[in-house]
N, C-alpha and C positions, 0 to 999 in steps of 0.2 A: 808609083804615087809619090808625089813630092811631100816633104815633111810638113809643109804648110797645110796642105789638104788633109793629111792625116791628123794633124792637131785639131783642125776645124771639125773633123768627124768625131774625134774623141770628146771635144768640148760639147758638141751637139748631143751626143749620147748621154754624157754626164748630166747636162742640164735637163734633158728629157726624163732621165731616171730620177733626179732630185724632184722635179716637178710632180711626177706621178706618186712617188713615195710620200713626199711632204703633203700633197693634197689628201691622200688617204689618211695619213696620220692626223691632219687637222680635222678631217671629217669625223673620224672616230672620236677625237677629243671633244668636238662640238656636240656629240650626242649628249654629253653630260655637263659640259662647261660652256659658258659660266653657269653656276648654280642659280644666280640671280641675274635679272636683266641689267645689262651694262650699256653705257653710252648715253647720248642725249639726242633728242629730236628723232628724226627718222633714222639716224645712224646708231641703232642699238642692236645688240646681239644677245641671244639667250639660248642656252642649251636646248636641243630638241626634246629630250625626255623631260627636263624640268618644266619646259614651256607647255607641254601636252600631258602633264602628269595626271590631271583629272580624267581626260579622255582615255589615257592609257589604263587608268584604274577601272573605268567603266567598261572598257573593252575586255580587259582581263577578267573582271568579275562576270561579265555576260558570257564569255567563252567558258569559264569554269562552271558557272551555275547552270547554264543551259545545254552545254555540250559535254563537259568532262565529268561533272559530279551533280547529277540530277537527283530530285527527291526519290524517284524510283530506284536509282542506283543505291542511295543511302538505305532505303527500306529493304531492298534485296540483300544488301551487305549485312545489315543488322539482323536479318533473319537467316543468315547463312548457318550451316551446321557447326562451323567453328565457333561462332558466337553462342549458339545454343549449348555447346559443350562447355564453354567457359562459364556461361550463366548457370548451368546445372552444377558444375563443380563448386562455384561460389556458394550457391544455395545449399548444397550438401554440407559444405563446411559450416555454414550458419546453423543448419539443423543438427549437425553433430554437437556443436557447442550447446544447443538448447536441450537435446534429448539424451546425449550420452554422458554429459558432465555430471559428476556426483556433487550435489549441492547440499549445503548445510541448512540450518534453520533460516526461515525467511527473515527473522529479526536480525540475524547476523549480517545480512546484506544491506541493512538500512543504516543511514548515518545517525549519530546521536540525536540530532534535532528531529529527524524524521521519526525515530523510535519514540521520543518523548511525545511528539504530536500524535502518534498512533496510540500510545497508552491513554492519552486524554480522550481520543475518539472512542476507544474501547469502553472507557468509563461512561461516556455519554451514551454509547450504544446500549449498555446494560440498563441504564435508566429508561431509555426509550422502549426497550423490549418489555420491561416490566409494566410500563404504562400502557403500551399497546395490548399486552396480554390481558390486563385488567379490563380495558375497553372492549376487547373481543369477547371476553367471558360474559359480558352483559348483553350481547347481541343474540338474536334468534338463531343465527348461524351456529353459534357455539352450542346452543340447546339441541339443534338438529344433529350436530356432530356427536354429542353425548348420547343422543337417542340411537344413532347408528351404531355406536360402539356397544351400547348395552344390548341392542338387538343381536349384533354379531356374537357377543359373548353368550347370549342365551342360546343361539343356534349351535354354538360349538360345545358348550359345557352344560347346557341347561338340563340335560337328562342325567347327568352324573350326580351321585349322592355326595354330599359334603363330607360324609364320614371317611371317604377314601383318602382325603388329604389331612384330616384332623387326627393325626397320630398323637400318642401321648407326649412325645418330645415337642411336637409342634404346639400342642395345647399349652405345655409349660412355657415354651418360648413366647407364645402369644400372651399368656397371662403375665409373664415378666415384663414384656414390652408394654402392655397396658398399664401395669403398675408404674413403670418408669415414666410413661406419658402423663399419667395422673399426677405423679409426684412433681414432675417438671411444671405441669400446668398449675398445680396448687401453689407451688413455691415461687412461681414466676410473678413478676410485677404486672403482667398484662391481665391476669385473672382478677387481681386485686383492683386494678383500675376499672375493669369491666363491672365488677360488683358494686364498687362505690359509685360509678356512673349510673348504674341501675337504681341504686338507692336514691341518688339525687334526682333522677328523672321521675321516680315514683312520688317523691315528696313534692316535687314541682307540680305534678299532676294533681295530687291531693290538695295542695295549697290553692289550686284554681278551681276546686270542686265546690260549687255553690248549692248543691243538693243537700238536704238534711241527712245526717249520718244514719238516721233510722231507716231511710229509704235504701241505703246501701247494704244493710245487714240482712242475713238470711232470715227467712220466716221461722219463728219459734225460738230464736236466740234470745230475744228480749224476755220472754216468759221464763226461760231457763235461768237467766241471770237473776230475775226477780225472786224466783223460788230459792235459789242458792243464798241470796242475801238474807231473806226472811229466816231460813233455817239456821243461818250462822249467828243471828242476833243473840239467842240464849247462850251459845258457846262464848261469844264475845263478852257478855256480862259476867259469865263465870270466870273468864280469864281476868277481867277487871278486878273481881273480888280477890283473886289470887295475888294480884299486884299489891293489894293493901297489906299483905303479910310481910312485905319487905319494909323494914324500919325506915329506910331512907325515903321510899316512896310515900309511906304513911306520914312522915314528917313534912314532906313537901305538900301533901294534901291538907294537913292540918294548918300549915302556914297560909295556904291559899284560902281555906275556909275562914281563918281568922281575919285575913285582909278583906275578904268579901263582907264579913260581918261588921268589921269596923267601918267599912265604907257605907254600909246600909243604915247604920244607926246615926249617922251625922244629920240626917233630916228629922230625927225625933226631937221631942221636947227635952228640956234639961233633966227633969226628974225621970223621964223614960230612959234617957241615955244612962243615968246613974243606976237605975234598976237593972238595965240590960248588962251593964258592966259587972254588977255584983252577981247576977245570976249566971251569966255565960262567961266562963273562964277557959283557960287553956286545957285544964283537966276535963272540962265539959266536952270540948272538941275531941280529946283523946278517947273518952268513953264512947262518944258518938261513933268514931271510926272503928273502935273495937266491936261495937254492936253491929255495925254494917259488915265488918269482916266476918263475924260469926254467922249471922243468919240473915242479914239485911239483903245482901245480893241474891241469896237463894230465894227468898220470898219475891224479890223483884224479878228474878228470872222466871219463877213460877207464874207470876202474873203475866210476864211477856209471852209465855207459851200457851196461854189460854186462847180458845178459838176467837173470842172477840178481839183480843189484842193482835192476834196473828192477822186477822182480816184487816184491822186498821193499819198495821205495819205494812201489809202487802199493798194496800192502796197508796200509802205514803211512799214506799219504795218505788212502786210503778210510776207514780207521778214524778218522782225525782229522776228516775232513769229516762222517762220519756222527755222530760224537759232538757235533760242533758243531751239526749240523742237528736233533739230537734235543731240543735245549733249546727250549722254547716261546718265542714272541715276547714274551709277557707278562713272562717272567722277564728277557729281555734288555732290554726297555724299563724294567723296574724297576731294573736295574743302571745304566741311563743317568743317572738322577736328573733332577730338574726342570730344572736349568740346561742340561744337555747336550741334553735332549729339546727344550727351547725353542729352543736353537741349531739343532738338526736341523730343526725346523719352520720356523724363519726361513730356513735355507739352502734347503730344498726350495721354500718359497714364493717366495723371490727367484729361484730358477732357473726356476720356471714362469712368473712374471711376465716375466722376461727373454725367455723363449722366445716368449711371446705378443706381446711388443712388438718383437721382432726383425723387421727388414725382410724377411728370407727367409720368415717366416711369412705376412706380407701378400702376398708374391709367390705363395706356394703357394695362398692363398685366391683371388687374382686369376686364376691359371691354372685353378683348380677352377671358378670362376664362368664362365670362357670355355668350358670343356668342357661345363659344364651348359647354357649357352645354345646351344652348337652342337648338343648332343643334343636340346634342347627344340625346336629348329627343325624337327626331323623328326617331331614328335608333334603331336597335336591337344590342345585344352584338356581334352577328356574323359579323355585318358591322364594328364594332370597331376592333374586333380581326383579321379581314381579312387584315387590313392595318398594322398589326404588324408582320412582318416576324420573324420567330423564330431565324434566323441568326442575324438579327438586334437587337432583344431583348437580345440574348446571348452576343453579342458584347457590348451593352450598360451596361449590368450587369457586364461583365468582366472588362470593363474600370472603372466602379464605384467601384468594389471591389479592383481594383489595386491602388486606392488612399490611402494616408496615413490615412485619417479620417476613411474610411471603414475598413482598416486593424485594426485600433484602436478599432472600434466597435466590430469586430469579436473577437479580442484578449480579450477585456473586457467581452464580452458575454461568451466566453469559460471559462474564469477564474471565472465569476460569477456563471455559472452553476456548475462547479466543486466544488466551495466552498459551494454552497447550498447543493449539494449532500453529501459532507463530514460533513456538520454541521447538517444535518437532522437526527433525531433519527432513528435508525434501527428498533426499536420495537421488536416484537416477530416474528421470521421467520415463525413459525407455523401459525400465524394469516395471513401472506401474502398468504401462500400456500393453506390454507383451511384444514378442518379436513380430508376430503377424500384423498386429495393429500398427506397430512402429513403421514397418516397411510399407504398409498400405498408406499410412499418413505421409511418408516421404514421397511416394509416387504421386499421391493425390496433390500434395502441396506443390511439388515440382511441375507437374503437368499443368495445374491451374495457374501457377505463377508464370510459366513460359507462354501458355496460351494467352493469358491477359497481356503479357508484354508484347507479343506479336500483334495483338489487336491494337495496342497503343502506339506501336512504332509509326504507322502512317500519320497519326495525329501529331506525334512528337516531331517527325521530320517536317511536317507542314509548318511547324513553328520556326524552322530554320530557313533563313534566306541566304543561301550560299553566295549568291551574287553580291548581295549587300555586305556580307562578311568579308569577301575577298576585296571588294572596293575599299572598305575601311582599313583592311590590313595593308593594301598597297599604298593608300594615302598616308598611312601611319609611318611608312618607311621614309627616312630622309633620302635626298638625292645621292648623297655620298654613300649611304648604305646600299642603295640600289646599284650604284656604280661598282661597289665592291663585290656585290653578288654577281653582277653580269661579268665583270672582269675575272672573277674567280672561276666562273664556269667557261668563258669564251676567250680567255686571254691568249691562248695559243692560236685560235682562229684569227683574232684581231691582229696578232703579230704577222701572220701569214698574209693578211690583207695589205698591210703596209709593205711587206716585201714584194708582193705581187705588184703593188703600185710602182715600186722602184723598177721592177722588171719590165712592166708595160711601158713606163716612161722611157726606159732605155731603148726598147724596141721602137717606140714612136720616134725617138731622136735619131735612131739609125735609119729608119725609113725616110725621115725628113732629109737626112744627109744624102742618102742615095738619090732621092728625087732631085735635090739641088744639083748633084753631080751630073745627072742625066740632062737636066735642063741647061746646065752650063755647056 
């Protein structure tokens, strides 16, 4: 073969090789390039993948969502034993933190603001509890509850004698306790307020009473008072006579008589006045009083004790008393005026308070308690409980709970219990429940939680649109990033495609050269 022919063959093979390799290289490059449409008019070029990006995303999403990763696949995978084991391990860790950790007081786990808010809520809770308890104590349900308690108490201890528990020490302790209660009650301000309120209420009631006083008095009291006044008149006259033995009293009576005499003679004629002045002097009044002192009052008293005078005095006293008692109390209170009425209320209140605080009153109460205890020893509990009607007990308790002091006790007790609960260490919850209960709770919670999760998996998976998610992900990638991903995975194969293009082009050039030689 001549050199010219050989050169022609070499050039033909080289051109074929270049055309094949360059064609494949350009084809691979045009898969992604240009990223944006280039050119003008009909002479524009655009990379295959950038141009069909949306179609490619739809196709990939459809393939993944309907063929590669279906809802059934997800549900089956999420219900696999491996997932169950991981779920159980995580739940066991949470339960360990809840049940096995040693916890301090609940209050220590709260922030300062939360603790302050909780303290305020506890204070309000105590107030609400006291009010609700007072309201409940006034309902028929509370009376029914007390009736049930009393009946139950009667059934349990009604047949037992009280003497079994009333030992000497207990009697002394009970007596001491009653003395302390009485002392506290008598010295406390509440009893004084109660007594003064009682006095004010009674005076208000009497001030509005329009009935005559005689209608309010017991039968026979008026006659007794009349007889007493009549019998006392001679004694009073004797006492008056004794008063004249006092020089000072006698002097005052003499001056009074002199003034009365001087006043009476002013209406007389002149000669009558002169005669009276001459005949009646100070010594005359002195002798008159001496005579009255010696035997005048005795004669006067003797006259007063005669049956005729007694009868007249009885009629006069009866008429005076009846006239006095026919005046209604409302009219007499109106005559008193506000100041005198207030003074009367103050005096009566002071007297009642003094009586209740007197040592003799406490002695009477102590003796009454002793007699009551002695009498109680002869009875059974049924005898005592029988005289305590449930309605009366409920009413007494309700009235007691309605007082401000009882409300304060309930409020303080509620706050104290709440604070003690909040300040008490919680400890380890598993220790409260016990080992068997803790294990049963663990199994129950784990099984219930996993069963519920498996039931919810299909519903949860239905909410996922794998196809749409894949489409959005594909569209979210830039063309450059997609090229990097494809080249990163298939760069070796793409290089071999270019090389194969060179090889095929060279083979085609060689075949073309041989055909030309044969035809020549």
